N, C-alpha and C positions, 0 to 999 in steps of 0.2 A: 542380837538373840542368839546368834549360833554357841556363843559364848554359855548364855544362860542355860540352854540348852544339854550344853559340854557338863555342866556342873551337876545337871539336875541329874543326871543320867551317871555320873558317877555316883550317886546317893542311892536313886531309884533306874535303874534302865526302863523296867513296866512304863512307870508315870511317865519320862520323856517318850517313849514310843508310842503313847498314846497319845500326849501332846502335840508333838511333831506334825503329823496329818493337819491337824485343828490349825496351827499356824500356818501352816500351807498353804490352805483352803481361805484363810482369812486375806493374806497376800496377795492371791490368784484376783480373789473380789475385786481389793482394792486397785492392782494393775488393769485388771479390764474397765474399772473408770478411768482412771489416771487416761486408758485409751478414745473415752468417751462413750464406751458401752453401759446401758442401762442396766443394773444387777441389784439382785436382792439384799436386802441388808445382811451383816454378817452378824446375826444374833443367833445362839443358842450353840450347840457343839455340831463342829463339821467332820466330813472325812474328804477324801480326796481318791475316786476310785477310776482309773486309767488304763490298767491292765488288760490288755488280750489274752483269751485260751481257746486250747482247740477244742471246736463244739460247743461254744459260747460266743454268741453276737447280741449287742443292742444297736436296737435301731430308732430313729428320728422320723417322724412326720410333721408335716405343718399342723398347727393346732388353731385354737381361739386369739384372737390378741396377740399375734406375735407371739404367742407361746409354742412349744413344741412337744408333741406325744411322742412316749418311751413305750417299747416294748421288745423281749426278749431275757436275755440272761449276761449278766455282767461275773465275772469273776473275780476272784482276791478282793475280797472288800470286805477289810479289817474293821473289827469294831462296829460292825454294820446293824449290831444290836442294840448299839448302844447310845448311838449318835443322832440325832436332831435331822440333818440334812446331810446331803452330797453333790459335792462335782464330780460327775461322770463322762465320761465320754463316750459318745453314741456316733454311728455311723448314717451319715444323712444318703451317704450313695456307696458305688464299690470302691470306691478310692479316698474318701473325706469324711473325717471325724471332726464333729464339733462340741466342746464342751458344756454341757447341761447341769442347771444347777436343781435339785429336786427334791422333795419332801418327803419324807422316808418314813414317815408316817402314814400316807397314803394309802388306803385298802388296796391298791394294785401291787403294791410293794410286798412282797413275800422273800422269805429266808430262805435259801435252798439247804435243807440239812446234808451237811456233808460233815466226814469227819476230820475231828481235830485233835492229832495223838500227841502233840508238840509239847515237849518236856522243857524248851525253853519259850518265853513270855506265852505260860499257856493261859493266863488272862485277856490273850489282846487276840481271839479268835478270829480267824478269815475265814469268812464264806463265800459264797454264790447268792446273787440277788435274782431272782426273775421278776421282772416288770410287767404288768399287762394293763397297757391305755393309763400311762401314768403320766401327768401333767410336768412341763419343766420350764423351766427360764434359760434361751442361749444366753451364754457367757461369751460373748465375742462370737466372731464367724467361723463359719468352717474351717481349721485348719489355725484360727489364733493360737491355740493353748498351746499348740507344740511349737512355733514360731516365734510366739514373746520370749523376748530376752529374760524374763526369768525362770523360763525352760529350764534353762543351763545349768543356772544356780539352784534354782530350788531344793533339787536332788543332796546340797550340800549340809541341809539342816538333818537329813541321816547322817552324813558322816558324821558332824557333831556329834549327834546319840552314840554314834559305834565311840566315837575317840572318847566320850565320857565313861564309857561304860571300861574302856581298857582303863581308865584312870582310876578307878575306882579299884580294880584288880593289882595296879601296882602299889597302890595306897597300902594294901594288905602285905604285897610283899614288903614294902618298907618295916610296917609293924615288924612283920615276922623277923627282920633285922636286929630290930631293937630288942625283941624279946628273948634273945640268945645271942653268940656272939657268933653272926657268919663268917664261913671259910667260903677262900677265895672263889669257889664255884658261886656260891650264893648271892655276894658283891657282883660276882660277875655277871650275872642274869639279873639283876634290877640294876645294873648298870645298862645291858641292852635294853631294858623296858624303858628305862628314862631317856636315854639317847631314839629310840623309835618315837615316842610320844612328844620329846620336843622337836624332832622333824617335821612331825606328821600337823602340831599345833603350828610351828610358824608357817607351813605350806597353808592351813584355813585362815589363819589371821592374814597373811596376805592375798590370799580369795577374796575375803571379806572385804578389807580396804580398796580391791581394785574393784567389788560390783559396786560400793558404795562409791567412788567416782568416776562410773558409769562406762568403765572399760573393758566390762565383761560382755560383749555383745560381737554380732557379725557373724562370720564363716566358722571362726574356732573357739566361739563359747562353749558350746557345747563339748570338745576333749579337754579344753582347759579341764571344766570342770570336772568329768571324769577323770582326768588325772588326778588331780587333787582328791575326790573319793575314790581312788585307786591307792593314792600314797597312804592317807589314813587307813582304807583297808588293810595294806601290808603294815602297817604300826601295829594296830590290832590284833593280826595274825602272830605277830613277834610275841606280843604281851601275852596274848593266851599261852604260849609255850612255854614260853620263862617262867610264868606262874604256875604251869602243872609243875614243870621240873625245878622248880627252886621248894614250892611248897607243899609236893609232894599228895598222898591220898586223905590225910589230915582235915584239911579244912573242904575237899569236895565233900566228906562223907561226915561231916558234923557238924557247920557251920552253915547254917540253912541261908543268908543271908549272901555268902561265897559261892557257893554250891550254884544258888539262883542266878545269879550275874553271870559264872562263866555258862551255863546252859542257853540264857537270854542272849548275850553277845554272839555265841557258836550259830546263833537262828539268825540272827537281826541282821550277820555279815553276809549272809547267805542272798540278802538281795543285791550283792556286788555280781558282776556276770564275770568276774575273774578275766579267764584268759581273752573272753572276747572283747571286754574293755581296751585291755591292754593291744589288742588290736586296732580298734577304731584308735586308739592314742597312736599307735606306729604309722597309721596311714596318714593323720594328720602332719603330723611329725614331716614323711614323706613330701606332702602337701607343702610343706612350709610354714607350719605353725612354728610360730617363736619358742625357742627352746633356751632355757639359763647354759648350756653347757656349749654352745656356737661359738 
């Protein structure tokens, strides 16, 4: 699946960005069903809204027939005006959250009118939601969403999309190298982009094999996946810089596809927590997480 997302993102990062959370939601529902929980069918289009933000809190209280009733505000809900349903996290008390499947067509669901001025991914608007007495189906027990093994590797689908966006940029660099004789600098930049993508693809492929083999579980699952995401992120940053230096302003000002890909990737990469993720990985290494260089 990750390879497919990467190839799709290499062609159109907006489409990949739209598809990735739907696939994540379908995977989460399948994991919950495998764990023995009763979940709704994964029909229609889905989003996953688990972010928290200052001044926004969504709370869940018991409802009828085993359901929950949600009220409050949820921030950072991408494509909420377009998807049919969503998996959202809500607070059951001061310390625990639960995942809930919600029908976004319910009259108690209201889009919060917030500015969206992004130049990248302009059609993938992220807005807040205000819920008032909206029924939902619990997906797992409180805390299950954050402790399930799939939580660690779920974010690697995003990394695959990042990688695909950078692949598209590097393909444009290779095209430029065939359109006219490149100098040593141009060849060096193309080589730098290739090496960065090769390393990132290898790390992501290794992670995919480990997930399929059931090896990404336990206390180090999360930092291991954060490490993979960070490697992919850094490779994409390298490609963005190399493409900017190799291609100059021409494609940015005269090619809609290229300019959109650059803006889309720059914004999408900001989901990465940068130095905070590096600190998380560093702590795990200090605590004994296996490393390749020991």
